[in-house]
DSSP file (Angstrom, degrees, kcal/mol; ACC not computed):
  #  RESIDUE AA STRUCTURE BP1 BP2  ACC     N-H-->O    O-->H-N    N-H-->O    O-->H-N    TCO  KAPPA ALPHA  PHI   PSI    X-CA   Y-CA   Z-CA
    1    1 A X              0   0    0      0, 0.0    27,-0.1     0, 0.0    42,-0.0   0.000 360.0 360.0 360.0 -17.6   96.2   93.1  100.7
    2    2 A X     >  +     0   0    0      3,-0.1     4,-2.8    51,-0.0     5,-0.2   0.693 360.0  50.2-126.2 -53.9   93.2   94.8  102.2
    3    3 A X  H  > S+     0   0    0      1,-0.2     4,-2.5     2,-0.2     5,-0.2   0.936 114.6  44.8 -61.2 -49.5   90.1   92.6  102.4
    4    4 A X  H  > S+     0   0    0      1,-0.2     4,-2.4     2,-0.2     5,-0.3   0.903 114.0  50.4 -61.1 -41.8   91.8   89.6  104.1
    5    5 A X  H  > S+     0   0    0      1,-0.2     4,-2.7     2,-0.2     5,-0.3   0.923 111.5  48.7 -62.1 -43.6   93.6   91.9  106.5
    6    6 A X  H  X S+     0   0    0     -4,-2.8     4,-2.5     2,-0.2    -2,-0.2   0.915 111.7  48.6 -64.4 -43.3   90.4   93.6  107.4
    7    7 A X  H  X S+     0   0    0     -4,-2.5     4,-1.9    -5,-0.2    -2,-0.2   0.947 116.9  40.8 -62.6 -49.4   88.5   90.4  108.0
    8    8 A X  H  X S+     0   0    0     -4,-2.4     4,-2.5     2,-0.2     5,-0.2   0.926 116.0  49.9 -66.9 -44.6   91.3   88.9  110.2
    9    9 A X  H  X S+     0   0    0     -4,-2.7     4,-2.8    -5,-0.3     5,-0.2   0.913 109.8  51.2 -61.3 -43.6   92.0   92.1  112.1
   10   10 A X  H  X S+     0   0    0     -4,-2.5     4,-2.5    -5,-0.3    -1,-0.2   0.913 111.6  47.8 -60.2 -42.7   88.3   92.7  112.8
   11   11 A X  H  X S+     0   0    0     -4,-1.9     4,-2.8    -5,-0.2     5,-0.3   0.926 113.0  47.0 -65.3 -44.7   88.0   89.1  114.2
   12   12 A X  H  X>S+     0   0    0     -4,-2.5     5,-1.8     2,-0.2     4,-1.6   0.898 112.9  50.1 -65.5 -40.3   91.1   89.5  116.4
   13   13 A X  I  <>S+     0   0    0     -4,-2.8     5,-2.6    -5,-0.2     6,-0.5   0.963 116.3  40.6 -60.6 -51.5   89.9   92.8  117.7
   14   14 A X  I  <5S+     0   0    0     -4,-2.5    -2,-0.2     1,-0.2    -1,-0.2   0.901 122.4  38.8 -65.5 -43.0   86.4   91.6  118.6
   15   15 A X  I  <5S-     0   0    0     -4,-2.8    -1,-0.2    -5,-0.2    -2,-0.2   0.646 136.0  -2.6 -87.0 -15.4   87.4   88.2  120.0
   16   16 A X  I  X5S+     0   0    0     -4,-1.6     4,-2.4    -5,-0.3     5,-0.2   0.571 119.8  48.8-138.9 -66.2   90.6   89.2  121.8
   17   17 A X  I  >XS+     0   0    0     -5,-1.8     4,-1.6     1,-0.2     5,-1.5   0.876 110.9  48.0 -64.8 -43.3   92.2   92.6  121.9
   18   18 A X  H  4<S+     0   0    0     -5,-2.6    -1,-0.2    -6,-0.3    -4,-0.1   0.883 114.4  48.5 -65.5 -35.9   89.1   94.7  122.7
   19   19 A X  H  45S+     0   0    0     -6,-0.5    -2,-0.2     1,-0.2    -1,-0.2   0.894 116.9  41.7 -67.8 -40.0   88.2   92.4  125.5
   20   20 A X  H  <5S-     0   0    0     -4,-2.4    -2,-0.2     2,-0.2    -1,-0.2   0.654 100.5-136.8 -80.3 -16.1   91.8   92.4  126.9
   21   21 A X  T  <5S+     0   0    0     -4,-1.6     2,-0.3    -5,-0.2    -3,-0.2   0.863  75.3  85.2  57.9  37.9   92.1   96.2  126.3
   22   22 A X      < +     0   0    0     -5,-1.5    44,-0.2    -6,-0.1     2,-0.2  -0.966  46.3 114.5-162.3 145.7   95.6   95.5  124.9
   23   23 A X  E     -a   66   0A   0     42,-1.3    44,-2.5    -2,-0.3     2,-0.4  -0.814  39.7-129.1 162.4 163.5   97.2   94.6  121.6
   24   24 A X  E     -a   67   0A   0     -2,-0.2     2,-0.5    42,-0.2    44,-0.2  -0.994  16.0-168.2-136.2 127.3   99.5   95.4  118.8
   25   25 A X  E     -a   68   0A   0     42,-3.0    44,-2.6    -2,-0.4     2,-0.5  -0.968   3.1-174.3-115.9 126.7   98.6   95.1  115.1
   26   26 A X  E     -a   69   0A   0     -2,-0.5     2,-0.3    42,-0.2    44,-0.2  -0.958   8.7-159.4-123.3 113.0  101.3   95.4  112.5
   27   27 A X  E     -a   70   0A   0     42,-2.8    44,-2.7    -2,-0.5     2,-1.0  -0.694  22.4-121.0 -88.8 142.4  100.2   95.4  108.9
   28   28 A X  E     +a   71   0A   0     -2,-0.3    44,-0.2    42,-0.2    42,-0.1  -0.741  44.2 172.5 -88.6 107.0  102.7   94.5  106.2
   29   29 A X        -     0   0    0     42,-2.2    44,-0.4    -2,-1.0     2,-0.3  -0.029  19.3-141.0 -96.2-160.5  102.9   97.5  103.9
   30   30 A X    >   -     0   0    0     42,-0.2     3,-2.2    17,-0.2     4,-0.1  -0.974  30.9-111.8-161.1 153.1  105.0   98.5  101.0
   31   31 A X  G >> S+     0   0    0     -2,-0.3     3,-2.3     1,-0.3     4,-2.0   0.796 116.1  72.7 -59.7 -24.8  106.6  101.6   99.6
   32   32 A X  G 34 S+     0   0    0      1,-0.3    -1,-0.3     2,-0.2    16,-0.3   0.661  87.3  62.6 -64.3 -14.4  104.1  101.1   96.8
   33   33 A X  G <4 S+     0   0    0     -3,-2.2    -1,-0.3    14,-0.2    -2,-0.2   0.393 113.1  34.1 -87.6   2.3  101.5  102.2   99.4
   34   34 A X  T <4 S+     0   0    0     -3,-2.3     2,-0.4     1,-0.3    -2,-0.2   0.561 122.8  39.8-122.6 -26.1  103.2  105.6   99.5
   35   35 A X  S  < S-     0   0    0     -4,-2.0     2,-0.5     9,-0.0    -1,-0.3  -0.991  78.3-125.2-132.0 133.1  104.4  106.0   95.9
   36   36 A X        -     0   0    0     -2,-0.4     2,-0.5    -3,-0.1     5,-0.1  -0.694  26.2-158.8 -79.8 122.8  102.6  105.1   92.7
   37   37 A X    >   -     0   0    0     -2,-0.5     3,-1.8     3,-0.2     7,-0.2  -0.881  23.2-110.6-103.9 130.5  104.8  102.9   90.6
   38   38 A X  T 3  S+     0   0    0     -2,-0.5    -1,-0.0     1,-0.3     0, 0.0  -0.248 101.8  16.1 -56.6 145.4  104.1  102.6   86.8
   39   39 A X  T 3  S+     0   0    0      1,-0.1    -1,-0.3     3,-0.0     3,-0.1   0.483 113.9  79.4  68.1   7.5  102.7   99.3   85.6
   40   40 A X    <>  +     0   0    0     -3,-1.8     4,-3.1     1,-0.1     5,-0.3  -0.047  47.7 131.1-127.5  31.2  101.8   98.4   89.3
   41   41 A X  H  > S+     0   0    0      1,-0.2     4,-2.7     2,-0.2     5,-0.2   0.868  73.5  48.9 -59.7 -40.3   98.6  100.4   89.7
   42   42 A X  H  > S+     0   0    0      2,-0.2     4,-2.1     1,-0.2    -1,-0.2   0.933 114.9  44.5 -66.0 -44.1   96.5   97.5   91.2
   43   43 A X  H  > S+     0   0    0      2,-0.2     4,-2.2     1,-0.2    -2,-0.2   0.933 115.0  48.8 -64.3 -45.9   99.3   96.6   93.7
   44   44 A X  H  X S+     0   0    0     -4,-3.1     4,-2.8     1,-0.2     5,-0.2   0.920 110.0  51.9 -60.1 -44.3   99.8  100.3   94.6
   45   45 A X  H  X S+     0   0    0     -4,-2.7     4,-2.3    -5,-0.3    -1,-0.2   0.908 110.3  48.5 -60.1 -42.0   96.1  100.9   95.1
   46   46 A X  H  X S+     0   0    0     -4,-2.1     4,-1.8     1,-0.2    -1,-0.2   0.887 113.7  46.0 -67.8 -37.2   95.8   97.9   97.4
   47   47 A X  H  X S+     0   0    0     -4,-2.2     4,-1.8     2,-0.2   -14,-0.2   0.854 110.8  52.1 -75.4 -33.6   98.8   99.0   99.5
   48   48 A X  H  X S+     0   0    0     -4,-2.8     4,-2.0   -16,-0.3    -2,-0.2   0.923 110.3  50.5 -61.8 -42.8   97.5  102.6   99.6
   49   49 A X  H  X S+     0   0    0     -4,-2.3     4,-2.7    -5,-0.2    -2,-0.2   0.886 106.7  54.3 -61.7 -39.2   94.2  101.2  100.9
   50   50 A X  H  X S+     0   0    0     -4,-1.8     4,-2.6     1,-0.2    -1,-0.2   0.892 106.8  50.9 -62.9 -39.1   96.1   99.2  103.5
   51   51 A X  H  X S+     0   0    0     -4,-1.8     4,-2.6     2,-0.2    -1,-0.2   0.904 110.9  49.0 -64.5 -40.1   97.7  102.3  104.8
   52   52 A X  H  X S+     0   0    0     -4,-2.0     4,-2.6     2,-0.2    -2,-0.2   0.911 111.5  49.2 -63.8 -42.8   94.3  104.0  105.0
   53   53 A X  H  X S+     0   0    0     -4,-2.7     4,-2.8     2,-0.2     5,-0.2   0.919 111.9  49.2 -60.5 -44.9   92.9  101.0  106.9
   54   54 A X  H  X S+     0   0    0     -4,-2.6     4,-2.3     1,-0.2    -2,-0.2   0.929 112.9  46.4 -61.8 -47.1   95.9  101.1  109.2
   55   55 A X  H  X S+     0   0    0     -4,-2.6     4,-1.8     2,-0.2    -2,-0.2   0.911 114.5  47.3 -63.6 -43.1   95.5  104.8  109.9
   56   56 A X  H  X S+     0   0    0     -4,-2.6     4,-2.4     2,-0.2    -2,-0.2   0.930 113.1  47.6 -66.1 -45.6   91.7  104.5  110.4
   57   57 A X  H  X S+     0   0    0     -4,-2.8     4,-2.2     1,-0.2    -1,-0.2   0.900 108.0  56.5 -61.9 -39.7   92.0  101.5  112.8
   58   58 A X  H  X S+     0   0    0     -4,-2.3     4,-0.8    -5,-0.2    -1,-0.2   0.912 110.5  44.5 -58.2 -42.2   94.7  103.3  114.7
   59   59 A X  H  < S+     0   0    0     -4,-1.8     3,-0.4     1,-0.2     4,-0.3   0.902 112.0  53.2 -67.3 -40.8   92.4  106.2  115.3
   60   60 A X  H  < S+     0   0    0     -4,-2.4    -2,-0.2     1,-0.2    -1,-0.2   0.848 122.4  26.0 -64.5 -35.4   89.4  103.9  116.2
   61   61 A X  H ><>S+     0   0    0     -4,-2.2     3,-2.0    -5,-0.1     5,-1.4   0.309  85.6 106.3-114.8   8.9   91.3  101.9  118.9
   62   62 A X  G ><5S+     0   0    0     -4,-0.8     3,-0.6    -3,-0.4    -1,-0.1   0.813  85.6  47.2 -61.9 -29.5   93.9  104.3  120.2
   63   63 A X  G 3 5S+     0   0    0     -4,-0.3    -1,-0.3     1,-0.2    -2,-0.1   0.279 101.9  68.1 -93.1  11.7   92.0  104.9  123.4
   64   64 A X  G < 5S-     0   0    0     -3,-2.0    -1,-0.2     2,-0.2    -2,-0.2   0.157 117.5 -99.4-115.8  16.4   91.4  101.1  123.9
   65   65 A X  T < 5S+     0   0    0     -3,-0.6   -42,-1.3     1,-0.2     2,-0.5   0.679  85.0 123.1  78.5  17.7   95.0  100.1  124.6
   66   66 A X  E   < -a   23   0A   0     -5,-1.4     2,-0.4   -44,-0.2    -2,-0.2  -0.947  46.3-156.1-120.1 131.4   95.7   98.9  121.0
   67   67 A X  E     -a   24   0A   0    -44,-2.5   -42,-3.0    -2,-0.5     2,-0.4  -0.864   7.1-169.5-104.4 138.0   98.4  100.1  118.7
   68   68 A X  E     +a   25   0A   0     -2,-0.4    42,-3.5   -44,-0.2    43,-0.4  -0.985  20.0 149.7-130.6 120.3   98.0   99.7  114.9
   69   69 A X  E     -a   26   0A   0    -44,-2.6   -42,-2.8    -2,-0.4     2,-0.4  -0.858  33.8-127.1-139.6 171.5  101.0  100.4  112.6
   70   70 A X  E     -ab  27 112A   0     41,-2.7    43,-1.4    -2,-0.3     2,-0.4  -0.947  14.7-162.7-127.8 154.1  102.4   99.3  109.3
   71   71 A X  E     -ab  28 113A   0    -44,-2.7   -42,-2.2    -2,-0.4     2,-0.6  -0.998   6.7-158.0-136.8 130.6  105.8   98.0  108.4
   72   72 A X  E     - b   0 114A   0     41,-3.2    43,-3.0    -2,-0.4    44,-0.3  -0.943   2.6-169.4-111.8 114.5  107.4   97.7  105.0
   73   73 A X        -     0   0    0     -2,-0.6     2,-0.2   -44,-0.4    -1,-0.1   0.633  30.4-141.2 -78.2 -12.1  110.2   95.2  104.8
   74   74 A X        -     0   0    0     41,-0.1     2,-1.2     2,-0.1    -1,-0.2  -0.510  59.3 -12.7  83.8-158.6  111.5   96.2  101.4
   75   75 A X  E    S-d   90   0B   0     14,-0.6    16,-3.0    -2,-0.2     2,-0.5  -0.674  73.7-175.1 -83.9  98.1  112.7   93.7   98.8
   76   76 A X  E     -d   91   0B   0     -2,-1.2     2,-0.7    14,-0.2    16,-0.2  -0.833  21.8-134.6-100.5 128.1  113.0   90.5  100.8
   77   77 A X        +     0   0    0     14,-2.7    16,-0.5    -2,-0.5     2,-0.3  -0.715  40.3 158.7 -81.9 115.2  114.4   87.4   99.0
   78   78 A X        -     0   0    0      3,-1.0     5,-0.0    -2,-0.7    14,-0.0  -0.864  54.3-111.1-131.5 166.4  112.2   84.4   99.9
   79   79 A X  S >  S+     0   0    0     -2,-0.3     3,-0.5     1,-0.2    -1,-0.1   0.887 119.8  48.8 -63.5 -37.9  111.5   81.0   98.3
   80   80 A X  T 3  S+     0   0    0      1,-0.3     2,-0.2    -3,-0.0    -1,-0.2   0.863 128.6  21.4 -71.1 -36.0  108.0   82.1   97.4
   81   81 A X  T 3  S-     0   0    0     -5,-0.1    -3,-1.0     2,-0.0    -1,-0.3  -0.621  83.9-168.3-132.6  73.5  109.2   85.4   95.8
   82   82 A X    <   -     0   0    0     -3,-0.5     2,-0.3    -2,-0.2    -5,-0.1  -0.314   7.1-149.3 -67.0 146.0  112.8   85.0   94.9
   83   83 A X        -     0   0    0     -8,-0.1     3,-0.1     1,-0.0     2,-0.1  -0.837  30.1 -90.8-111.7 151.6  114.7   88.2   93.9
   84   84 A X    >   -     0   0    0     -2,-0.3     3,-1.7     1,-0.1     6,-0.1  -0.361  48.9-104.6 -62.2 137.1  117.6   88.3   91.4
   85   85 A X  T 3  S+     0   0    0      1,-0.3    -1,-0.1    -2,-0.1     3,-0.1  -0.360 104.3  18.6 -61.3 138.6  121.0   87.9   93.0
   86   86 A X  T 3  S+     0   0    0      1,-0.3    -1,-0.3    -3,-0.1     2,-0.2   0.411  84.3 148.7  82.1  -2.2  123.0   91.1   93.3
   87   87 A X    X   -     0   0    0     -3,-1.7     3,-1.7     1,-0.1    -1,-0.3  -0.479  55.9-106.3 -68.2 132.7  119.9   93.3   92.9
   88   88 A X  T 3  S+     0   0    0      1,-0.2    -1,-0.1    -2,-0.2     3,-0.1  -0.322 100.6  17.1 -60.3 134.6  120.3   96.6   94.8
   89   89 A X  T 3  S+     0   0    0      1,-0.3   -14,-0.6    -3,-0.1     2,-0.3   0.348  85.0 139.1  88.1  -5.6  118.2   96.8   98.0
   90   90 A X  E <   -d   75   0B   0     -3,-1.7    -1,-0.3    -6,-0.1     2,-0.3  -0.556  29.5-177.4 -75.1 134.5  117.4   93.0   98.2
   91   91 A X  E     -d   76   0B   0    -16,-3.0   -14,-2.7    -2,-0.3     2,-0.2  -0.852  25.5-108.7-129.2 163.9  117.6   91.8  101.8
   92   92 A X    >   -     0   0    0     -2,-0.3     3,-0.6   -16,-0.2     4,-0.3  -0.487  32.4-112.4 -85.8 161.5  117.3   88.5  103.6
   93   93 A X  G >  S+     0   0    0    -16,-0.5     3,-1.3     1,-0.2     4,-0.2   0.880 118.8  56.9 -59.7 -37.3  114.3   87.7  105.8
   94   94 A X  G >  S+     0   0    0      1,-0.2     3,-1.3     2,-0.1     4,-0.3   0.791  94.9  66.9 -64.9 -27.4  116.7   87.8  108.9
   95   95 A X  G <  S+     0   0    0     -3,-0.6     4,-0.3     1,-0.2    -1,-0.2   0.588  91.5  61.1 -74.4  -8.9  117.7   91.4  108.0
   96   96 A X  G <> S+     0   0    0     -3,-1.3     4,-2.6    -4,-0.3    -1,-0.2   0.464  74.7  96.2 -95.0   0.0  114.3   92.8  108.8
   97   97 A X  H <> S+     0   0    0     -3,-1.3     4,-2.4     1,-0.2     5,-0.2   0.912  83.2  48.8 -57.0 -47.6  114.2   91.8  112.4
   98   98 A X  H  > S+     0   0    0     -4,-0.3     4,-1.9    -3,-0.2    -1,-0.2   0.907 112.9  48.7 -60.0 -41.9  115.4   95.1  113.8
   99   99 A X  H  > S+     0   0    0     -4,-0.3     4,-1.7     2,-0.2    -1,-0.2   0.924 110.0  50.5 -65.3 -44.5  112.9   97.0  111.7
  100  100 A X  H  X S+     0   0    0     -4,-2.6     4,-2.6     1,-0.2     3,-0.2   0.929 113.1  45.9 -59.7 -45.4  110.0   94.8  112.8
  101  101 A X  H  X S+     0   0    0     -4,-2.4     4,-2.7     1,-0.2    -1,-0.2   0.797 104.9  61.3 -71.2 -27.1  110.9   95.2  116.5
  102  102 A X  H  < S+     0   0    0     -4,-1.9    -1,-0.2    -5,-0.2     4,-0.2   0.890 112.1  39.3 -63.4 -37.5  111.3   99.0  116.0
  103  103 A X  H >< S+     0   0    0     -4,-1.7     3,-0.9    -3,-0.2     5,-0.4   0.930 116.6  50.2 -73.6 -47.3  107.6   99.1  115.0
  104  104 A X  H 3< S+     0   0    0     -4,-2.6     3,-0.3     1,-0.2    -2,-0.2   0.871 123.1  30.5 -59.4 -40.3  106.6   96.5  117.6
  105  105 A X  T 3< S+     0   0    0     -4,-2.7    -1,-0.2     1,-0.2    -2,-0.2   0.271  89.6 103.5-104.4   9.6  108.3   98.3  120.5
  106  106 A X  S <  S-     0   0    0     -3,-0.9    -1,-0.2    -4,-0.2    -2,-0.1   0.666  77.4-136.0 -70.8 -17.0  108.0  101.9  119.2
  107  107 A X        +     0   0    0     -4,-0.3     2,-0.3    -3,-0.3    -1,-0.1   0.729  65.9 110.3  70.7  21.2  105.2  102.8  121.6
  108  108 A X        -     0   0    0     -5,-0.4     2,-0.3   -41,-0.0    -1,-0.3  -0.779  52.2-151.6-123.1 166.9  103.3  104.6  118.8
  109  109 A X  S    S+     0   0    0     -2,-0.3   -40,-0.2   -42,-0.2     3,-0.1  -0.986  75.2  29.5-137.0 150.0  100.1  104.0  116.8
  110  110 A X  S    S+     0   0    0    -42,-3.5    25,-3.1    -2,-0.3    26,-0.6   0.798  91.0 130.3  74.7  29.2   99.2  105.1  113.3
  111  111 A X  E     - C   0 134A   0    -43,-0.4   -41,-2.7    23,-0.3     2,-0.4  -0.750  45.4-148.5-117.9 164.2  102.8  105.0  112.1
  112  112 A X  E     -bC  70 133A   0     21,-2.9    21,-2.7    -2,-0.3     2,-0.4  -0.967  10.2-173.1-129.5 141.4  104.7  103.5  109.2
  113  113 A X  E     -b   71   0A   0    -43,-1.4   -41,-3.2    -2,-0.4     2,-0.5  -0.993   9.8-157.8-138.5 133.0  108.3  102.2  109.0
  114  114 A X  E >>  -b   72   0A   0     17,-0.4     4,-1.8    -2,-0.4     3,-0.6  -0.930  20.4-135.7-106.5 132.0  110.3  101.1  106.0
  115  115 A X  H 3> S+     0   0    0    -43,-3.0     4,-2.1    -2,-0.5     5,-0.1   0.864 104.6  54.4 -55.3 -40.6  113.2   98.8  106.7
  116  116 A X  H 3> S+     0   0    0    -44,-0.3     4,-2.0     1,-0.2    -1,-0.3   0.883 107.2  50.9 -62.5 -37.9  115.5  100.7  104.4
  117  117 A X  H <> S+     0   0    0     -3,-0.6     4,-2.4     2,-0.2    -1,-0.2   0.848 107.1  52.8 -70.9 -33.5  114.7  103.9  106.1
  118  118 A X  H  X S+     0   0    0     -4,-1.8     4,-2.6     2,-0.2    -1,-0.2   0.923 108.0  51.9 -64.9 -42.3  115.6  102.4  109.5
  119  119 A X  H  X S+     0   0    0     -4,-2.1     4,-2.3     1,-0.2    -2,-0.2   0.918 110.4  48.6 -57.4 -43.6  118.9  101.3  108.1
  120  120 A X  H  X S+     0   0    0     -4,-2.0     4,-1.5     2,-0.2    -1,-0.2   0.909 110.3  50.7 -63.7 -42.7  119.5  104.9  106.9
  121  121 A X  H  <>S+     0   0    0     -4,-2.4     5,-2.7     1,-0.2     3,-0.3   0.920 111.0  48.5 -61.4 -43.8  118.6  106.3  110.3
  122  122 A X  H ><5S+     0   0    0     -4,-2.6     3,-1.7     1,-0.2    -1,-0.2   0.900 107.0  55.8 -63.7 -40.8  121.0  103.9  112.0
  123  123 A X  H 3<5S+     0   0    0     -4,-2.3    -1,-0.2     1,-0.3    -2,-0.2   0.826 108.3  49.2 -60.2 -30.8  123.8  104.8  109.6
  124  124 A X  T 3<5S-     0   0    0     -4,-1.5    -1,-0.3    -3,-0.3    -2,-0.2   0.382 120.0-111.5 -89.2   3.4  123.4  108.5  110.6
  125  125 A X  T < 5 +     0   0    0     -3,-1.7    -3,-0.2     1,-0.2     2,-0.2   0.677  68.7 145.9  77.2  17.5  123.4  107.6  114.3
  126  126 A X      < -     0   0    0     -5,-2.7    -1,-0.2    -6,-0.2     2,-0.1  -0.490  55.2 -99.0 -86.7 157.8  119.8  108.5  114.8
  127  127 A X    >   -     0   0    0     -2,-0.2     3,-2.0     1,-0.1     4,-0.3  -0.374  35.5-111.0 -67.5 152.0  117.4  106.7  117.2
  128  128 A X  G >  S+     0   0    0      1,-0.3     3,-2.0     2,-0.2     4,-0.4   0.838 114.7  68.6 -54.2 -34.9  115.1  104.1  115.7
  129  129 A X  G >  S+     0   0    0      1,-0.3     3,-0.8     2,-0.2    -1,-0.3   0.706  82.7  73.8 -62.3 -18.9  112.1  106.4  116.3
  130  130 A X  G <  S+     0   0    0     -3,-2.0    -1,-0.3     1,-0.2    -2,-0.2   0.784  95.7  50.9 -64.4 -25.5  113.5  108.8  113.6
  131  131 A X  G <  S+     0   0    0     -3,-2.0     2,-0.6    -4,-0.3   -17,-0.4   0.605  87.6  95.5 -88.6 -12.2  112.4  106.3  111.0
  132  132 A X    <   -     0   0    0     -3,-0.8     2,-0.4    -4,-0.4   -19,-0.2  -0.702  57.8-174.4 -81.1 120.9  108.8  105.9  112.3
  133  133 A X  E     -C  112   0A   0    -21,-2.7   -21,-2.9    -2,-0.6     2,-0.1  -0.929  28.7-109.8-119.8 140.7  106.5  108.3  110.4
  134  134 A X  E     -C  111   0A   0     -2,-0.4   -23,-0.3   -23,-0.2   -24,-0.1  -0.446  17.8-150.4 -64.7 137.6  102.8  109.1  111.1
  135  135 A X  S    S+     0   0    0    -25,-3.1     2,-0.5    -2,-0.1    -1,-0.2   0.918  82.2  75.1 -70.6 -44.4  100.6  107.6  108.3
  136  136 A X  S    S-     0   0    0    -26,-0.6     2,-0.1   -81,-0.1    -2,-0.1  -0.562  83.6-139.9 -74.3 117.9   98.1  110.4  108.8
  137  137 A X        -     0   0    0     -2,-0.5    -2,-0.1     1,-0.1     3,-0.1  -0.423  27.0 -92.7 -78.5 156.2   99.4  113.6  107.3
  138  138 A X        -     0   0    0     -2,-0.1     2,-0.2     1,-0.1    -1,-0.1  -0.346  42.8-108.0 -65.8 144.8   99.0  116.9  108.9
  139  139 A X        -     0   0    0      1,-0.1     2,-0.1    -3,-0.1    -1,-0.1  -0.533  43.5 -95.9 -73.3 139.2   95.9  118.9  107.9
  140  140 A X        +     0   0    0     -2,-0.2     2,-0.3     1,-0.1    -1,-0.1  -0.353  50.3 169.4 -59.0 126.1   96.8  122.0  105.8
  141  141 A X              0   0    0     -2,-0.1    -1,-0.1    -3,-0.1    -2,-0.0  -0.750 360.0 360.0-143.6  91.4   97.0  125.0  108.0
  142  142 A X              0   0    0     -2,-0.3    -1,-0.1     0, 0.0    -2,-0.1   0.504 360.0 360.0 -66.1 360.0   98.5  128.1  106.3
């Protein structure tokens, strides 16, 4: 979840995006990178690390025409990782398209979007950007 992403991202940045002064990187995150789930500490730790990597890279390349964000698709039913039928929150691969494009076309860097939260924003009549949240939290300032 982290080492492979870092290796590939570094190569793509060096060989292509930095030279072109343009690019978009979307890392596949998880709510587990925001919330610690019992019995999933290793997975949560790797996804928290991915969010840190995403936020740091976004800061490093923000002035170089490159956007770096993360996207959490939620519980997607796939052949490789099937989910129980009828389980609450399970979605098809096709159902994440709007969420993916909201991140891709959001015009931001250093942000996170969860597909379920975009669905909630749309249900409330909000713009897609309402579901995009900065990864980097604000510094405490009393």
